[in-house]
N, C-alpha and C positions, 0 to 999 in steps of 0.2 A: 887618317885611318877611317875605314867604313865599317859600321857596326849595324847589325840587324836587330830590330825589336818588333814586338807585336804592337806596342803603343809608345809614343813619345808625347809627354805632356810639356807644352811650352809655357813655362811660368810655374814657379813653385810656391805660390801664395797659399792661402787657406783652401781655396778651391782646388788648386793644382796638386798639393801634396795629398789631400784626402782622395782625390780622383786616382792618383797613382797607387795609393794603398788599396783602394777597392779593386783596381785592376790586378794588382799582385795577388790579392785574395782569390780572384777568379782564375789564376794561373797564367796571366798574361806577362810575358817578359817586358818589363816597363823601365823607362828612363824619364827623368825630369831634367829640363834645361832651365836654369835660373841664373840670372846675371848678378843678383845680390844674395841676400840670405833666404833660406827656405822659410816657409811659414808666413811669409809676409809680404811684402810690399805694404799694402794698406793695413790689413787687419792686425797682424801681430806686431809689426814694427812701427807703423805710423798712424794707425787708426783705432780699431775696436779696443784692443787691450791697453795701449798707452793712454788713450783718452779716458777710459773707464777707471784706470788706476789713478789718474789725476783727479777725476771727479770724486773718487772715494776719499782722497786726501782732503778735498774741499768739504765733503760731507762731514768728515771727522772734525775738521776745524769749526764748522758751524755748530756741531753738537757740543764741542767743548765750550764754545762761547755761550751756549744756552744751558750749561751744566747745572746752574743754580736751580733751574726748573725741576730737576730730578733729585734735588737735595745734595748736590755735590758742589763744594766750594773750590774754585781754582783761581790762580792768578790769571791776569789778562794773557790770553794765548797769543802766540806769534806764529804766523804762517811763514815757513821757509821753503821757497820754491826749489832751491837746490836739493834739499833733502827729499822733497816730493818727487823730483826728477830722478834722484838716485834710487828711490824705492820703485818707481816705474821701470827703470832700467833693469833692476834685479828681477822683477816679475817677468819682463820680456826675455831676459837671458835664460831664466829658469825654464820657461816654456819652450824656448828655442833649443837649448842644449839637451835638457832632460826630456823634452817632449817630442818635438818635430823630428830632430835629427835621430833620436833613438828609434822612433817609429819607422822612419825611412830605412834605416840600417837593418832593423829587425825583419823587414819585408823584402830584403835583398833587392831594393830598387837602386838602379844606377843614377847618380847625380852628376851632371855636367855644369860646372860653375863658369858659364860664359854666356854670350849673347847668341840666341838662336834665331836663325833666319831660314824661312821656308824656301826651298828651291823648286824650280819648275821641272818638267820632264828633262831627264839628263841620262848620262851613262849609268847613273846609280839606280834609276827607276824610270819606267816609261810614264809614270804618273807624277804630277806635282805632289810634294809632301815630304821629300827628304829634307833633313834639317842639317844645315851647316852651323856648327858651334864655333863661334869666334871668341878668342881670348885676348885679354889686355896685354899679356906677355907675348913673347916671340914664338910661343908654342903654336905648332901647326894646327889648323882647323881640324876638328873631328867631323865626320859626315855620318849622321844617323839615318838609317833606312827603315822606317817603320811601316807596318801595314796600316796603321791608323795614327792620326794626330789629334790631340785635343789642345786647343788654344785657350790658355787661362792667364792671359797677360794683364788683366785688370785695367785700372784707370789711373789718371793723375789729375791733380787739381786744375780746374779751368782758370784761365786768366782773361780778364776783360781786355779787349783790344785797346791798345794805346796806353795801358797801365804797365809801368816798369816795376816788377817785383824785385826789390833790392835785398829781400830777406832780412832786413833790419827794421826799416820803417813800414814798408809794405810787405806783408808776409802771407803765406798760405798755412793751412792746418799742418802741413809737413814741417814747417818751421817751428810752430808753437810746441810740438811735442818735445822739442829740445831746448826750450826757452830757459835761459839762465837767470834772467832778472825780469820781474813783473813791471809792466808799464803802469803809470798812474791812470791812464785812460786809453781806450781803444774804440775805433769805429769798426763794426762788423758789417760788411756788405754782403747781404744774403741771409734771409731768415728761415732757411731750411733746417734739416735735422742737424747738420754739422755746425751751422751758425748758432743754433739755439744751445747745443751742448757746450760750445766754447763760451757763449755768453753766460751760461749758468756757472761754469767753472770760474771764469775770470771775475765775475761779480762777487761770487761767494768767497773769494780770497782777497777782495778789497780793491778791485780795479773798476773804474767808472766805465760803463759799457753803453754804447749806442748802437742799435741795429737799424740798418737801412734796407728795406725790402721793396723791390720794384713792383711786386704783385699786390693784389688787394689785401692779402693777409700773410702773416708768417705761417709756416707749416701748411702750405696750400693743399697737400694731398691728404690731410687728416680731417676728421669729423669736425663740423663747425662748433659743436659744444666743447670739444676738447681744445680747439684753437682759442675760443673766447676765454676759457678758464686759464689756459696757459698764458695768454696775453695779460690777463688781469694779475696773475701771480708775478710775472716778471716785472710789470710796471709797479706793482705794490712794493717789490723789493728795491726798486730804484733804477731799473734798467729802462732806458729810453728806447721806444720802438716807433719807427717812422715807416709807415706803409704807403704804397702807391707813390713812392718817391722816384723821380727821374734824376739819376745821378749825372752830373756834368763831368765826364771823364777828363776833359781838358783842364778842368779847374784844380785837379789834384796836384798839390805841391808838397815837397818833403823838406823844406828848409827848417831845420831844428824840430819841427813837428808837422804832422799831417794837417793840411788845410784843404777844404773842398766846398763846393756848393752843389745844391740839388734843388729841383723844382717840385713843389707840392701845391696843388690847386692854383696853378699859374703864378705862384709867387716863388721867388728865389730865396733860399735860406743858406746859411753857411755853417760849417762845423769844423772843429779842430780837435785833435787828439795826438797822443804820442805815437800810436801805431794804427795801422789799418789792416784788417784781416779780410782777404778775399775768400768768400765762401759762396761761390756762385756755380756750384756743380762740379762734375768731373768729366773728363774726356777719355775715350778708349785708347789704350796703349796698342796702337796698330802700326805706328810709324816704323819703317825700316825692318819689319819682321817678314818681308817677302810676300805679302799678299798680292802684289802686282804680278807675281809669277804663277798665280792660280786663277781660277774662275770665281773665287770668293767675292761676294757682293757686300759692299759697305752701304748702309742706308743713309738717308739725308741728314741724320744726326751724328754720323761718324762711327756708328757701331756696326759690328758684324751681323749680318742677317742670318738667322737660323730657323729651322723648322721645329716641330714639336719634339723631336728627338735631339735637338741641339746640333743637328748637322748643318754645315754650310752648303753652298752650291756644289762643292767638292764633297761627295757623300762620305768619303773616308776621313774627312777633316771636320772636326767638331769645334764649337766655341762655347765656353761656359763662363758663368759669372758676369762680372761687371762689363766685360768687353763686348757682350752681345746686347747690351742695352736694356736688360730686364731690371728687376729690383736690385739696387746696389747694396746687397746685404750679404754678409759672410755665409750665413746659413743657406741662402739661396744658391750661392756658388757651390757649396759642398753638395747640396741636393742635386743640382744640375750635373755636376761631375759624376756622381754615382749613377744617375740615370743614363748619361751618355755611355759610360763604361758598360753598363748592363745591356744597352742596345748593341754595342759592339760585340758583346759576348752572347747575344741572342737570348737574353734572359728577360722574361716579361714580369714586371713587378707593378704594384699599384702606383699611381701617379697623383701628384697634388696639383690643384689648380692654383692660380695666383691668389684667389680668395681664401685659400687654406694656409697661407704663409703669413706669419705675424710680423709686425714692424714695431720697433721700439725707439724711443728717445730717452737717453739716459741723463737728462738734466735734473734740475730741482725745481718743481716736481718731475717725476718720471711719467712717460706716456707709453702705453702699449695698446695695440689694436690688431684685430684680425677680421677679415671679411669686408663688406661694403660700408662706406660712410652713408649717412642719411641722405646727403645730396646725390650720391650714386644710386641709392635705392629709389629715390624720386625719379631720377633720370631713366631708370629701367622700368618704371611704371608699376612697381609692386604696391599692393594694398598692404600696408604695414602698420605696426605700432612700435613705440619706443617706451622704455622705462629707464629711469635713472635712480640709482641708489647711492647714497652718500656714505663715505667712510665713518661719518659721525654715528652711524647705526652699529658699528662694529667695535666690540669691547677691546680687541687687541690693538686697534688703532689708537684708542684712548690710552692704553698702557704705554704704547710707543711714543705718545705725545705728538702724533701726526695724523690728525683727523681730516685734513683738507683733501678734497678729491672725491671721485665717484666712479662708478661703473655704469655704462650705458649699453643696453642690449636692444637690438633691432630685430623684430620678429615678423615673418611673413604671416599675415592673418589667415590666409587660405590653407597653407600647409603646416603652419606652426614651426617651420624651420627657422633656425637662427641665421639671420642675414649678416649681422655684424656685432662684434663686441668691442667696446672702446673703454679704456681706463685711463685715469690720471690720478696720481698720488704716489705716496711713498711705497716703494718695492713692487709696483705693479708689473715691472718687467719680469719679476719672478712668478707672478700669478698668470701671465698670459699663456704659459705652457699648458695649463689645465684647460683654458679656453680653446687652445689649438687642438687638443685632443678631442674636445667636444665637437669642434667644427669638422675634424677629419671623419669622425664617426656619424656625422650628420645628426647630432643630438638635437632634441627639441628642448624648449624651456622646461617642460614637465620633467624630462629625464634629468636635466641639470638640477632641478629643484628637489629631486628624490635622493640625490647623493648625500651621504653623511659627511659633513665637514667638521674637522676637529675644532674644539672650542677650548680656549680662545685662539683664533688664528685669523689672519687677514683673508684667508681663502673663503671665509664665511660670507664675504660680500658677494661672491659668485652665486651662492645659494639664495641669498636674500634677493638679489636682482632677478634670479630665475623665478622665484616665487611670485615676485611682483609682475613679471612678464607673463607668467603662466595663467594669471587670472586674479591678480590683486590679493594674493595670499601672503604677502610679505609680513613677517612677524615683527621685525624691528624697523624703526624709521618711518 
């Protein structure tokens, strides 16, 4: 059956379903093609929400272990992974059934639960872009004929060449969100955001963790002061971090337990653990979706090339979110989807630069940042200054019993513009929204310092840091 639409969104993850809703709001007849569940792939079902739910369980476990500090006596707590997984599943199901599905239905968006493949010019359309929806059952394919297509197919975990992921001994993050039994030990290959979050969770629930990172440092895209502090915190807790390591892929064996060797400073070392987690990035979901039937260009890293409006070389076909190789963040995918739809509808709205989009790490401690790192500031040749303010200066941090961490502000000396804000500590992922607003409105440190911050609150650290940056007027600390 052939059906006509103004827009077909290929992929119903966080970016895809938000894009579809925005399109429906603008009066576009819209359909979504999704081979699994809406709202997810990575974010709702395998990434953002599941991992943060598990991290919350680990945080509560740690808090109960330290309850005596707050005047509360408890028996020795026991972490039960099966109950933590059950809680995670309830959260995901609630957001899926009561959230995403309800929103899609309320906006009269058609959903096709099948595999979407882009067709070339055919009897259905003289242009590439018709979508063949293929089903697992014997049901005949549907053919969707849209005026525009938005590809939002996301990514999947990268695998090191030559490594056999058996989903038991050698696993990816997709496997861990359904884990039923905790290992005694694990080796995490890759010290990026995903690796650090899993290292934090697993250590905090009693697993011995070793991180192997091929680059000079963990979290290579973050500010150097944040990296150094995070490394110290993880090592202090008992996590082993090995940087600049050259892993010998051929040495990996899975007889009863994982065994491998790596080279560091021209010396060979060996490691063993019950499991090995591959956390070495993600690849674009572009295979078999029909790109070969179009003029769409894939760059040398395997992602779809787009312009500033997220159009591919086929101007009526857009690509948003992880699949286009930008920042692999759910809020980036939703932002790009909305901008793409507004471009289709010929609506001009304000746009964000990459430096106005925050990034977070939800480990223990948390990290949040927006703007340029100090290394990037130096690379661009700015005349700049930095200030660092500790949470030890903030009363609410003492009340919470969590005073480790700081906020770092980088200022352009010539214009007084804020170039970057970097935080590490408890609940900083909740504070970064205020910094994002300041960055969007191009606030100066003076403007941030003049805001009234409620007392006692963790947000006061933003004001204190701004006072220090604005001219050494910091009151506390």
